[in-house]
PDB file of N, CA, C and O in Angstrom:
ATOM      1  N   MET A   1      22.437  28.684  19.991  1.00  0.00           N
ATOM      2  CA  MET A   1      21.735  29.607  20.945  1.00  0.00           C
ATOM      3  C   MET A   1      21.230  28.999  22.120  1.00  0.00           C
ATOM      4  O   MET A   1      20.821  27.839  22.147  1.00  0.00           O
ATOM      5  N   SER A   2      21.255  29.830  23.169  1.00  0.00           N
ATOM      6  CA  SER A   2      20.840  28.927  24.624  1.00  0.00           C
ATOM      7  C   SER A   2      19.443  29.527  24.781  1.00  0.00           C
ATOM      8  O   SER A   2      19.132  30.671  24.450  1.00  0.00           O
ATOM      9  N   ARG A   3      18.698  28.675  25.290  1.00  0.00           N
ATOM     10  CA  ARG A   3      17.467  28.618  25.668  1.00  0.00           C
ATOM     11  C   ARG A   3      17.126  29.422  26.864  1.00  0.00           C
ATOM     12  O   ARG A   3      16.011  29.579  27.362  1.00  0.00           O
ATOM     13  N   TRP A   4      18.019  29.800  27.161  1.00  0.00           N
ATOM     14  CA  TRP A   4      18.117  31.024  28.665  1.00  0.00           C
ATOM     15  C   TRP A   4      17.957  32.106  28.039  1.00  0.00           C
ATOM     16  O   TRP A   4      18.663  32.254  27.042  1.00  0.00           O
ATOM     17  N   PRO A   5      17.182  32.988  28.334  1.00  0.00           N
ATOM     18  CA  PRO A   5      16.962  34.707  28.060  1.00  0.00           C
ATOM     19  C   PRO A   5      17.786  35.212  29.003  1.00  0.00           C
ATOM     20  O   PRO A   5      17.815  34.626  30.086  1.00  0.00           O
ATOM     21  N   SER A   6      18.412  36.094  28.852  1.00  0.00           N
ATOM     22  CA  SER A   6      18.993  37.296  29.928  1.00  0.00           C
ATOM     23  C   SER A   6      17.880  38.196  30.741  1.00  0.00           C
ATOM     24  O   SER A   6      17.157  39.046  30.222  1.00  0.00           O
ATOM     25  N   CYS A   7      17.900  37.849  32.036  1.00  0.00           N
ATOM     26  CA  CYS A   7      16.847  38.836  32.661  1.00  0.00           C
ATOM     27  C   CYS A   7      17.741  39.536  33.626  1.00  0.00           C
ATOM     28  O   CYS A   7      18.972  39.538  33.659  1.00  0.00           O
ATOM     29  N   LYS A   8      16.772  40.206  34.506  1.00  0.00           N
ATOM     30  CA  LYS A   8      17.290  40.391  36.003  1.00  0.00           C
ATOM     31  C   LYS A   8      17.066  39.543  37.023  1.00  0.00           C
ATOM     32  O   LYS A   8      16.296  38.583  37.036  1.00  0.00           O
ATOM     33  N   ALA A   9      17.920  40.023  38.055  1.00  0.00           N
ATOM     34  CA  ALA A   9      18.071  39.370  39.220  1.00  0.00           C
ATOM     35  C   ALA A   9      16.833  38.785  39.959  1.00  0.00           C
ATOM     36  O   ALA A   9      16.526  37.685  40.419  1.00  0.00           O
ATOM     37  N   ARG A  10      16.068  40.431  39.837  1.00  0.00           N
ATOM     38  CA  ARG A  10      14.603  40.338  40.724  1.00  0.00           C
ATOM     39  C   ARG A  10      13.851  39.303  40.194  1.00  0.00           C
ATOM     40  O   ARG A  10      13.370  38.420  40.904  1.00  0.00           O
ATOM     41  N   ARG A  11      13.697  39.361  38.795  1.00  0.00           N
ATOM     42  CA  ARG A  11      12.927  38.627  38.404  1.00  0.00           C
ATOM     43  C   ARG A  11      12.918  37.013  38.450  1.00  0.00           C
ATOM     44  O   ARG A  11      11.950  36.353  38.827  1.00  0.00           O
ATOM     45  N   VAL A  12      14.195  36.462  37.991  1.00  0.00           N
ATOM     46  CA  VAL A  12      14.705  35.124  38.713  1.00  0.00           C
ATOM     47  C   VAL A  12      14.619  34.746  39.880  1.00  0.00           C
ATOM     48  O   VAL A  12      14.482  33.546  40.122  1.00  0.00           O
ATOM     49  N   PHE A  13      14.691  35.831  41.029  1.00  0.00           N
ATOM     50  CA  PHE A  13      14.357  35.594  42.495  1.00  0.00           C
ATOM     51  C   PHE A  13      12.716  34.918  42.663  1.00  0.00           C
ATOM     52  O   PHE A  13      12.336  33.950  43.322  1.00  0.00           O
ATOM     53  N   ALA A  14      11.974  35.841  41.799  1.00  0.00           N
ATOM     54  CA  ALA A  14      10.608  35.820  41.705  1.00  0.00           C
ATOM     55  C   ALA A  14       9.835  34.477  41.459  1.00  0.00           C
ATOM     56  O   ALA A  14       8.926  33.890  42.047  1.00  0.00           O
ATOM     57  N   ALA A  15      10.727  34.201  40.131  1.00  0.00           N
ATOM     58  CA  ALA A  15      10.724  32.515  39.727  1.00  0.00           C
ATOM     59  C   ALA A  15      11.143  31.427  40.379  1.00  0.00           C
ATOM     60  O   ALA A  15      10.887  30.276  40.027  1.00  0.00           O
ATOM     61  N   LEU A  16      11.859  31.777  41.437  1.00  0.00           N
ATOM     62  CA  LEU A  16      12.509  30.592  42.089  1.00  0.00           C
ATOM     63  C   LEU A  16      11.249  30.512  43.361  1.00  0.00           C
ATOM     64  O   LEU A  16      10.896  29.467  43.908  1.00  0.00           O
ATOM     65  N   ILE A  17      10.848  31.521  43.574  1.00  0.00           N
ATOM     66  CA  ILE A  17       9.810  31.533  44.915  1.00  0.00           C
ATOM     67  C   ILE A  17       8.404  31.284  44.280  1.00  0.00           C
ATOM     68  O   ILE A  17       7.463  31.095  45.051  1.00  0.00           O
ATOM     69  N   ARG A  18       8.191  31.269  42.914  1.00  0.00           N
ATOM     70  CA  ARG A  18       7.120  30.408  42.234  1.00  0.00           C
ATOM     71  C   ARG A  18       7.092  29.016  42.301  1.00  0.00           C
ATOM     72  O   ARG A  18       6.117  28.308  42.555  1.00  0.00           O
ATOM     73  N   ILE A  19       8.227  28.681  42.056  1.00  0.00           N
ATOM     74  CA  ILE A  19       8.761  26.946  41.943  1.00  0.00           C
ATOM     75  C   ILE A  19       8.474  26.316  43.140  1.00  0.00           C
ATOM     76  O   ILE A  19       8.163  25.126  43.205  1.00  0.00           O
ATOM     77  N   GLY A  20       8.591  27.266  44.355  1.00  0.00           N
ATOM     78  CA  GLY A  20       8.495  26.496  45.596  1.00  0.00           C
ATOM     79  C   GLY A  20       9.504  26.823  46.620  1.00  0.00           C
ATOM     80  O   GLY A  20       9.406  26.706  47.842  1.00  0.00           O
ATOM     81  N   ARG A  21      10.441  27.231  45.949  1.00  0.00           N
ATOM     82  CA  ARG A  21      11.682  27.976  47.411  1.00  0.00           C
ATOM     83  C   ARG A  21      11.052  29.097  48.229  1.00  0.00           C
ATOM     84  O   ARG A  21      10.122  29.875  48.010  1.00  0.00           O
ATOM     85  N   THR A  22      11.890  28.904  49.254  1.00  0.00           N
ATOM     86  CA  THR A  22      11.290  29.852  50.314  1.00  0.00           C
ATOM     87  C   THR A  22      12.402  30.604  50.848  1.00  0.00           C
ATOM     88  O   THR A  22      13.453  29.988  51.023  1.00  0.00           O
ATOM     89  N   LEU A  23      12.346  31.849  51.139  1.00  0.00           N
ATOM     90  CA  LEU A  23      13.198  32.363  51.640  1.00  0.00           C
ATOM     91  C   LEU A  23      13.650  31.539  53.430  1.00  0.00           C
ATOM     92  O   LEU A  23      12.797  31.318  54.289  1.00  0.00           O
ATOM     93  N   LYS A  24      14.540  31.356  53.522  1.00  0.00           N
ATOM     94  CA  LYS A  24      15.086  30.726  54.977  1.00  0.00           C
ATOM     95  C   LYS A  24      15.867  31.665  55.692  1.00  0.00           C
ATOM     96  O   LYS A  24      15.751  31.804  56.909  1.00  0.00           O
ATOM     97  N   ARG A  25      16.732  32.379  54.930  1.00  0.00           N
ATOM     98  CA  ARG A  25      18.160  33.595  55.765  1.00  0.00           C
ATOM     99  C   ARG A  25      18.209  34.259  54.786  1.00  0.00           C
ATOM    100  O   ARG A  25      17.967  33.895  53.635  1.00  0.00           O
ATOM    101  N   LEU A  26      18.627  35.614  55.272  1.00  0.00           N
ATOM    102  CA  LEU A  26      19.080  36.684  54.628  1.00  0.00           C
ATOM    103  C   LEU A  26      20.028  37.249  55.125  1.00  0.00           C
ATOM    104  O   LEU A  26      19.933  37.222  56.352  1.00  0.00           O
ATOM    105  N   SER A  27      21.042  37.832  54.723  1.00  0.00           N
ATOM    106  CA  SER A  27      22.555  38.118  55.308  1.00  0.00           C
ATOM    107  C   SER A  27      22.812  38.987  53.999  1.00  0.00           C
ATOM    108  O   SER A  27      23.088  38.546  52.884  1.00  0.00           O
ATOM    109  N   GLY A  28      22.662  40.314  54.377  1.00  0.00           N
ATOM    110  CA  GLY A  28      23.042  41.449  53.408  1.00  0.00           C
ATOM    111  C   GLY A  28      22.420  41.060  52.028  1.00  0.00           C
ATOM    112  O   GLY A  28      21.227  40.819  51.841  1.00  0.00           O
ATOM    113  N   SER A  29      23.256  41.039  51.241  1.00  0.00           N
ATOM    114  CA  SER A  29      22.593  40.756  49.763  1.00  0.00           C
ATOM    115  C   SER A  29      22.400  39.044  49.048  1.00  0.00           C
ATOM    116  O   SER A  29      22.055  38.607  47.950  1.00  0.00           O
ATOM    117  N   HIS A  30      22.795  38.501  50.232  1.00  0.00           N
ATOM    118  CA  HIS A  30      23.107  36.815  50.130  1.00  0.00           C
ATOM    119  C   HIS A  30      21.580  36.432  50.904  1.00  0.00           C
ATOM    120  O   HIS A  30      21.199  36.799  52.016  1.00  0.00           O
ATOM    121  N   ARG A  31      20.918  35.627  49.971  1.00  0.00           N
ATOM    122  CA  ARG A  31      19.733  35.275  50.283  1.00  0.00           C
ATOM    123  C   ARG A  31      19.524  33.416  50.173  1.00  0.00           C
ATOM    124  O   ARG A  31      19.392  32.827  49.100  1.00  0.00           O
ATOM    125  N   THR A  32      19.536  32.834  51.347  1.00  0.00           N
ATOM    126  CA  THR A  32      19.615  31.562  51.120  1.00  0.00           C
ATOM    127  C   THR A  32      17.827  30.806  51.138  1.00  0.00           C
ATOM    128  O   THR A  32      16.993  30.858  52.042  1.00  0.00           O
ATOM    129  N   LEU A  33      17.748  30.244  49.965  1.00  0.00           N
ATOM    130  CA  LEU A  33      16.333  29.586  49.576  1.00  0.00           C
ATOM    131  C   LEU A  33      16.297  28.169  49.996  1.00  0.00           C
ATOM    132  O   LEU A  33      17.249  27.395  49.896  1.00  0.00           O
ATOM    133  N   ALA A  34      15.268  27.917  50.417  1.00  0.00           N
ATOM    134  CA  ALA A  34      15.039  26.413  50.689  1.00  0.00           C
ATOM    135  C   ALA A  34      13.662  25.732  50.335  1.00  0.00           C
ATOM    136  O   ALA A  34      12.500  26.099  50.511  1.00  0.00           O
ATOM    137  N   ARG A  35      14.259  24.528  49.734  1.00  0.00           N
ATOM    138  CA  ARG A  35      12.794  23.713  49.039  1.00  0.00           C
ATOM    139  C   ARG A  35      13.040  22.198  49.473  1.00  0.00           C
ATOM    140  O   ARG A  35      14.137  21.640  49.479  1.00  0.00           O
ATOM    141  N   ALA A  36      11.780  21.620  49.847  1.00  0.00           N
ATOM    142  CA  ALA A  36      12.136  20.098  50.266  1.00  0.00           C
ATOM    143  C   ALA A  36      12.405  19.478  49.238  1.00  0.00           C
ATOM    144  O   ALA A  36      12.028  19.738  48.096  1.00  0.00           O
ATOM    145  N   ASP A  37      13.441  18.158  49.792  1.00  0.00           N
ATOM    146  CA  ASP A  37      14.196  17.386  48.756  1.00  0.00           C
ATOM    147  C   ASP A  37      15.165  17.991  47.826  1.00  0.00           C
ATOM    148  O   ASP A  37      15.477  17.381  46.803  1.00  0.00           O
ATOM    149  N   TRP A  38      15.793  19.439  48.174  1.00  0.00           N
ATOM    150  CA  TRP A  38      16.504  19.992  47.230  1.00  0.00           C
ATOM    151  C   TRP A  38      17.312  20.569  48.063  1.00  0.00           C
ATOM    152  O   TRP A  38      16.833  21.159  49.031  1.00  0.00           O
ATOM    153  N   ALA A  39      18.707  20.520  47.860  1.00  0.00           N
ATOM    154  CA  ALA A  39      19.804  21.571  49.027  1.00  0.00           C
ATOM    155  C   ALA A  39      19.402  22.988  48.643  1.00  0.00           C
ATOM    156  O   ALA A  39      18.945  23.427  47.588  1.00  0.00           O
ATOM    157  N   ASP A  40      19.762  23.704  50.038  1.00  0.00           N
ATOM    158  CA  ASP A  40      19.708  25.117  50.201  1.00  0.00           C
ATOM    159  C   ASP A  40      20.495  25.792  48.901  1.00  0.00           C
ATOM    160  O   ASP A  40      21.534  25.304  48.457  1.00  0.00           O
ATOM    161  N   TYR A  41      20.064  26.605  48.523  1.00  0.00           N
ATOM    162  CA  TYR A  41      20.930  27.428  47.389  1.00  0.00           C
ATOM    163  C   TYR A  41      20.682  28.811  47.700  1.00  0.00           C
ATOM    164  O   TYR A  41      19.620  29.425  47.793  1.00  0.00           O
ATOM    165  N   VAL A  42      22.037  29.226  47.860  1.00  0.00           N
ATOM    166  CA  VAL A  42      22.574  30.925  48.090  1.00  0.00           C
ATOM    167  C   VAL A  42      22.260  31.482  46.725  1.00  0.00           C
ATOM    168  O   VAL A  42      22.754  31.017  45.698  1.00  0.00           O
ATOM    169  N   PHE A  43      21.376  32.549  46.753  1.00  0.00           N
ATOM    170  CA  PHE A  43      21.084  33.792  45.511  1.00  0.00           C
ATOM    171  C   PHE A  43      21.789  34.587  46.184  1.00  0.00           C
ATOM    172  O   PHE A  43      21.542  34.860  47.359  1.00  0.00           O
ATOM    173  N   ALA A  44      22.805  35.082  45.489  1.00  0.00           N
ATOM    174  CA  ALA A  44      23.763  36.025  45.705  1.00  0.00           C
ATOM    175  C   ALA A  44      23.781  37.124  44.538  1.00  0.00           C
ATOM    176  O   ALA A  44      24.821  37.310  43.905  1.00  0.00           O
ATOM    177  N   TYR A  45      22.697  37.799  44.282  1.00  0.00           N
ATOM    178  CA  TYR A  45      22.739  38.486  43.081  1.00  0.00           C
ATOM    179  C   TYR A  45      22.130  39.823  43.573  1.00  0.00           C
ATOM    180  O   TYR A  45      21.121  39.636  44.252  1.00  0.00           O
ATOM    181  N   HIS A  46      22.521  41.288  43.389  1.00  0.00           N
ATOM    182  CA  HIS A  46      21.342  42.378  43.717  1.00  0.00           C
ATOM    183  C   HIS A  46      20.294  42.306  42.476  1.00  0.00           C
ATOM    184  O   HIS A  46      20.439  41.757  41.383  1.00  0.00           O
ATOM    185  N   ASP A  47      18.937  43.204  43.115  1.00  0.00           N
ATOM    186  CA  ASP A  47      18.014  42.883  41.944  1.00  0.00           C
ATOM    187  C   ASP A  47      18.082  43.442  40.419  1.00  0.00           C
ATOM    188  O   ASP A  47      17.555  42.999  39.399  1.00  0.00           O
ATOM    189  N   GLY A  48      18.780  44.386  40.591  1.00  0.00           N
ATOM    190  CA  GLY A  48      19.094  44.911  39.050  1.00  0.00           C
ATOM    191  C   GLY A  48      19.925  44.258  38.380  1.00  0.00           C
ATOM    192  O   GLY A  48      19.698  44.244  37.170  1.00  0.00           O
ATOM    193  N   GLU A  49      20.988  43.599  38.802  1.00  0.00           N
ATOM    194  CA  GLU A  49      21.871  42.666  38.123  1.00  0.00           C
ATOM    195  C   GLU A  49      21.673  42.010  37.133  1.00  0.00           C
ATOM    196  O   GLU A  49      20.783  41.174  37.290  1.00  0.00           O
ATOM    197  N   GLU A  50      22.278  42.035  35.845  1.00  0.00           N
ATOM    198  CA  GLU A  50      21.667  41.233  34.851  1.00  0.00           C
ATOM    199  C   GLU A  50      22.358  40.066  34.780  1.00  0.00           C
ATOM    200  O   GLU A  50      23.585  40.068  34.885  1.00  0.00           O
ATOM    201  N   LEU A  51      21.582  38.826  34.574  1.00  0.00           N
ATOM    202  CA  LEU A  51      22.231  37.429  34.523  1.00  0.00           C
ATOM    203  C   LEU A  51      22.030  36.815  33.309  1.00  0.00           C
ATOM    204  O   LEU A  51      20.895  36.785  32.834  1.00  0.00           O
ATOM    205  N   GLY A  52      22.878  36.367  32.791  1.00  0.00           N
ATOM    206  CA  GLY A  52      23.094  35.594  31.434  1.00  0.00           C
ATOM    207  C   GLY A  52      22.710  34.224  31.444  1.00  0.00           C
ATOM    208  O   GLY A  52      22.320  33.733  32.503  1.00  0.00           O
ATOM    209  N   PRO A  53      22.784  33.356  30.128  1.00  0.00           N
ATOM    210  CA  PRO A  53      22.335  32.419  29.780  1.00  0.00           C
ATOM    211  C   PRO A  53      22.985  31.441  30.652  1.00  0.00           C
ATOM    212  O   PRO A  53      22.486  30.443  31.172  1.00  0.00           O
ATOM    213  N   ALA A  54      24.296  31.934  30.736  1.00  0.00           N
ATOM    214  CA  ALA A  54      25.451  30.716  31.453  1.00  0.00           C
ATOM    215  C   ALA A  54      25.156  30.690  32.863  1.00  0.00           C
ATOM    216  O   ALA A  54      25.192  29.548  33.319  1.00  0.00           O
ATOM    217  N   ALA A  55      24.870  31.612  33.713  1.00  0.00           N
ATOM    218  CA  ALA A  55      24.560  31.785  34.881  1.00  0.00           C
ATOM    219  C   ALA A  55      23.283  31.296  35.448  1.00  0.00           C
ATOM    220  O   ALA A  55      23.114  30.895  36.599  1.00  0.00           O
ATOM    221  N   LEU A  56      22.463  31.370  34.566  1.00  0.00           N
ATOM    222  CA  LEU A  56      20.907  30.761  34.587  1.00  0.00           C
ATOM    223  C   LEU A  56      20.755  29.073  34.407  1.00  0.00           C
ATOM    224  O   LEU A  56      19.863  28.325  34.808  1.00  0.00           O
ATOM    225  N   SER A  57      21.794  28.831  33.765  1.00  0.00           N
ATOM    226  CA  SER A  57      22.001  27.626  33.197  1.00  0.00           C
ATOM    227  C   SER A  57      22.614  26.891  34.358  1.00  0.00           C
ATOM    228  O   SER A  57      22.133  25.766  34.490  1.00  0.00           O
ATOM    229  N   ARG A  58      23.566  27.217  35.262  1.00  0.00           N
ATOM    230  CA  ARG A  58      24.341  26.869  36.203  1.00  0.00           C
ATOM    231  C   ARG A  58      23.305  26.723  37.773  1.00  0.00           C
ATOM    232  O   ARG A  58      23.175  25.778  38.551  1.00  0.00           O
ATOM    233  N   MET A  59      22.668  28.186  37.765  1.00  0.00           N
ATOM    234  CA  MET A  59      21.710  27.983  38.796  1.00  0.00           C
ATOM    235  C   MET A  59      20.896  26.934  38.541  1.00  0.00           C
ATOM    236  O   MET A  59      20.806  26.070  39.414  1.00  0.00           O
ATOM    237  N   ALA A  60      20.135  26.789  37.292  1.00  0.00           N
ATOM    238  CA  ALA A  60      19.228  25.434  37.233  1.00  0.00           C
ATOM    239  C   ALA A  60      19.802  24.008  37.602  1.00  0.00           C
ATOM    240  O   ALA A  60      18.898  23.219  37.881  1.00  0.00           O
ATOM    241  N   LYS A  61      20.868  23.564  37.662  1.00  0.00           N
ATOM    242  CA  LYS A  61      21.379  22.621  38.057  1.00  0.00           C
ATOM    243  C   LYS A  61      21.252  22.629  39.452  1.00  0.00           C
ATOM    244  O   LYS A  61      21.623  21.652  40.102  1.00  0.00           O
ATOM    245  N   HIS A  62      20.833  23.494  39.918  1.00  0.00           N
ATOM    246  CA  HIS A  62      21.012  23.321  41.641  1.00  0.00           C
ATOM    247  C   HIS A  62      19.498  23.752  42.168  1.00  0.00           C
ATOM    248  O   HIS A  62      19.343  23.578  43.376  1.00  0.00           O
ATOM    249  N   THR A  63      18.573  24.185  41.585  1.00  0.00           N
ATOM    250  CA  THR A  63      17.525  24.833  42.238  1.00  0.00           C
ATOM    251  C   THR A  63      16.377  24.124  41.268  1.00  0.00           C
ATOM    252  O   THR A  63      15.283  24.499  41.690  1.00  0.00           O
ATOM    253  N   GLY A  64      16.239  23.371  40.296  1.00  0.00           N
ATOM    254  CA  GLY A  64      15.498  22.956  39.370  1.00  0.00           C
ATOM    255  C   GLY A  64      14.626  23.981  38.770  1.00  0.00           C
ATOM    256  O   GLY A  64      13.419  23.781  38.633  1.00  0.00           O
ATOM    257  N   LEU A  65      15.264  25.192  38.369  1.00  0.00           N
ATOM    258  CA  LEU A  65      14.675  26.264  37.314  1.00  0.00           C
ATOM    259  C   LEU A  65      14.459  25.815  35.920  1.00  0.00           C
ATOM    260  O   LEU A  65      15.295  25.016  35.496  1.00  0.00           O
ATOM    261  N   ARG A  66      13.818  26.053  35.384  1.00  0.00           N
ATOM    262  CA  ARG A  66      13.519  25.980  33.539  1.00  0.00           C
ATOM    263  C   ARG A  66      13.226  27.261  33.059  1.00  0.00           C
ATOM    264  O   ARG A  66      12.751  28.176  33.732  1.00  0.00           O
ATOM    265  N   PRO A  67      13.569  27.305  31.695  1.00  0.00           N
ATOM    266  CA  PRO A  67      13.437  28.509  30.690  1.00  0.00           C
ATOM    267  C   PRO A  67      11.938  28.936  30.865  1.00  0.00           C
ATOM    268  O   PRO A  67      11.680  30.139  30.912  1.00  0.00           O
ATOM    269  N   GLU A  68      10.966  28.026  30.960  1.00  0.00           N
ATOM    270  CA  GLU A  68       9.578  28.389  31.143  1.00  0.00           C
ATOM    271  C   GLU A  68       8.759  28.963  32.447  1.00  0.00           C
ATOM    272  O   GLU A  68       7.573  29.246  32.619  1.00  0.00           O
ATOM    273  N   ASP A  69       9.898  29.006  33.270  1.00  0.00           N
ATOM    274  CA  ASP A  69       9.511  29.435  34.585  1.00  0.00           C
ATOM    275  C   ASP A  69       9.883  30.870  34.802  1.00  0.00           C
ATOM    276  O   ASP A  69       9.465  31.508  35.768  1.00  0.00           O
ATOM    277  N   ILE A  70      10.809  31.446  33.734  1.00  0.00           N
ATOM    278  CA  ILE A  70      11.096  32.783  33.945  1.00  0.00           C
ATOM    279  C   ILE A  70      10.415  33.229  33.140  1.00  0.00           C
ATOM    280  O   ILE A  70      10.364  34.448  32.979  1.00  0.00           O
TER     281      ILE A  70
END
């Protein structure tokens, strides 16, 4: 069983903002998030979209997101 819960994209986006990411650029539904000492990350999900454990795990490798942040 995965440590990651399934959740809506708007909740994940809010968690990324809480851990220090800032919105750098917006182009349609693609939001580029920046954080010092990390590479920029393009968050390309609509707010109502359900993200599963696999997508969250891949995202965590690039953003520093942890299961307890959500």
